matplotlib code that plots the C-alpha trace (Angstrom):
import matplotlib.pyplot as plt

x = [89.7, 93.4, 94.3, 92.6, 94.6, 97.8, 96.7, 94.6, 95.4, 92.7, 91.8, 91.1, 89.1, 87.0, 86.3, 85.1, 82.7, 81.1, 77.4, 76.7, 73.1, 74.4, 77.0, 74.2, 72.1, 75.0, 75.7, 72.0, 71.9, 75.1, 73.9, 70.7, 72.7, 75.5, 74.0, 70.2, 69.0, 71.1, 70.5, 66.7, 66.5, 68.1, 66.0, 62.7, 63.0, 62.9, 59.6, 56.4, 54.1, 52.3, 54.4, 57.6, 56.4, 55.4, 58.8, 60.7, 58.7, 60.1, 63.7, 64.0, 63.7, 60.5, 60.9, 59.5, 56.4, 55.7, 57.7, 59.3, 61.3, 64.5, 64.1, 65.1, 68.7, 69.9, 68.0, 69.3, 72.9, 72.2, 70.7, 73.7, 76.1, 74.2, 73.8, 77.5, 78.5, 78.1, 80.4, 82.8, 83.2, 82.9, 86.6, 86.5, 83.4, 85.0, 88.1, 90.3, 91.6, 91.9, 89.2, 91.7, 92.0, 88.2, 88.3, 91.0, 88.8, 85.7, 87.6, 89.1, 85.7, 84.1, 86.7, 86.6, 82.8, 82.5, 85.2, 83.7, 80.4, 82.0, 83.6, 80.2, 78.8, 81.4, 82.4, 85.4, 88.1, 86.8, 88.2, 85.1, 84.0, 80.5, 79.9, 80.8, 77.7, 78.3, 75.9, 73.8, 74.1, 73.8, 77.5, 77.8, 74.6, 76.0, 79.3, 77.7, 75.2, 78.0, 80.0, 77.0, 75.9, 79.5, 79.9, 76.6, 77.6, 81.0, 80.1, 76.5, 74.6, 71.3, 69.3, 71.8, 71.6, 67.8, 68.0, 70.6, 68.3, 65.3, 67.4, 68.5, 65.0, 63.8, 66.6, 65.9, 62.2, 63.0, 65.5, 62.9, 60.3, 62.5, 63.8, 60.3, 58.8, 61.4, 63.5, 61.2, 58.3]
y = [102.3, 101.7, 103.0, 106.3, 106.8, 106.7, 109.6, 111.7, 113.3, 113.2, 116.8, 116.2, 113.0, 115.0, 117.7, 115.1, 113.6, 116.9, 117.2, 119.9, 120.5, 121.4, 123.8, 125.4, 125.8, 127.3, 129.7, 130.8, 131.4, 133.4, 135.4, 136.2, 137.1, 139.1, 140.7, 140.4, 141.4, 144.5, 145.7, 145.0, 146.6, 149.8, 149.9, 149.0, 151.3, 154.2, 153.1, 154.0, 151.2, 148.2, 145.6, 147.2, 147.2, 143.6, 142.6, 144.6, 142.7, 139.4, 140.7, 141.2, 138.8, 138.4, 139.9, 137.0, 135.3, 134.7, 133.8, 135.7, 134.5, 135.9, 133.5, 130.6, 131.7, 130.1, 126.8, 126.5, 126.9, 124.3, 122.0, 122.4, 121.7, 118.5, 117.4, 117.6, 115.6, 112.1, 113.1, 115.0, 112.2, 109.2, 108.3, 108.5, 106.3, 103.7, 103.7, 105.0, 107.9, 108.2, 110.0, 112.2, 114.0, 114.4, 115.9, 118.4, 119.3, 119.7, 121.9, 124.0, 124.6, 125.3, 127.9, 129.7, 129.9, 130.9, 133.7, 134.9, 135.1, 137.3, 139.5, 139.9, 141.3, 144.0, 143.8, 141.4, 143.9, 146.4, 144.1, 144.9, 141.7, 143.1, 143.9, 140.4, 138.2, 134.5, 132.5, 135.3, 134.9, 132.4, 131.6, 130.6, 128.5, 126.7, 126.2, 124.6, 122.6, 121.4, 120.0, 118.2, 116.7, 115.7, 113.8, 112.1, 111.1, 109.9, 107.9, 106.5, 104.7, 106.1, 104.7, 106.2, 109.5, 109.4, 108.8, 111.7, 114.0, 113.0, 113.7, 117.0, 118.1, 116.9, 118.8, 121.9, 121.7, 121.3, 124.2, 126.5, 125.5, 126.2, 129.5, 130.6, 129.7, 130.9, 133.5, 135.3, 135.8]
z = [96.6, 97.3, 93.8, 94.7, 97.9, 95.8, 93.6, 96.0, 99.2, 102.0, 101.3, 97.6, 98.4, 100.9, 98.3, 95.8, 98.4, 99.4, 99.4, 96.8, 98.0, 101.4, 99.9, 97.9, 101.0, 102.9, 100.0, 99.9, 103.7, 103.6, 100.6, 102.6, 105.7, 104.2, 101.1, 100.6, 104.0, 104.4, 100.8, 100.9, 104.4, 103.2, 100.0, 101.5, 104.5, 102.0, 100.4, 102.0, 100.8, 102.4, 100.5, 101.7, 105.3, 105.0, 103.6, 106.2, 108.9, 107.7, 107.4, 111.2, 114.1, 116.1, 119.5, 121.5, 120.3, 116.6, 113.5, 110.7, 107.7, 109.2, 112.2, 109.8, 109.7, 113.0, 112.5, 109.0, 110.2, 112.9, 110.3, 108.0, 110.9, 111.8, 108.2, 107.5, 110.6, 109.1, 106.2, 108.4, 111.0, 108.7, 108.8, 112.6, 112.8, 110.5, 112.6, 109.8, 111.9, 115.7, 117.6, 119.2, 115.8, 115.8, 119.3, 118.2, 115.2, 117.5, 120.0, 117.3, 115.7, 119.0, 120.1, 116.7, 116.6, 120.2, 120.0, 116.7, 118.5, 121.1, 118.5, 116.7, 119.9, 119.6, 123.3, 123.3, 122.6, 125.2, 128.0, 130.1, 131.7, 132.4, 128.7, 127.5, 127.3, 127.0, 124.8, 123.4, 119.7, 116.9, 116.5, 120.2, 120.0, 117.0, 118.8, 121.8, 119.7, 117.5, 120.5, 122.0, 118.6, 117.7, 120.9, 120.4, 116.8, 117.8, 120.8, 120.3, 117.6, 116.5, 119.5, 122.0, 120.0, 120.3, 124.1, 124.3, 122.4, 124.6, 127.8, 126.4, 125.6, 129.0, 130.7, 128.7, 129.6, 133.4, 133.2, 131.5, 134.1, 137.0, 135.5, 134.5, 137.9, 140.3, 138.6, 136.1, 138.5]

ax = plt.figure().add_subplot(projection="3d")
ax.plot(x, y, z, "-o")
ax.set_aspect("equal")
plt.show()
């Protein structure tokens, strides 16, 4: 391995170790998000046929209860983010790089995703604080989930991660019960 370090920079070594199936999934989801959904939506909305109506149904999010194909986009991004963490943090977990570098990477990614989420809402540059909604879209959910998962991966072995996940699920359940019971009458 030492002979590789002489000839390759860390960036080229990381590119060689990339998980190509994850890159393919990322490309597929981005293709669906950026190209296929808008193009199919504009084409199918002009066709008055049962198959077009059925396909259009699955190219939009379900309002509250139910499931559509398009509802897979956010979970797939969360899955990809979590799947890449062992590769992304391997040098920090092995002690080859200081964790302070990982924290800077985590903070940078969080800020970028969170601000991009606010930009996607279209209200960030209006400077109207009442029109800026925090944590209302996929990018912001990925940003928060990434920070939590990254801290679990960096600081706990698999048993601690399972306990952390269980505590998060329990906390989410309690929060939903309290909000549902007392605030959403």
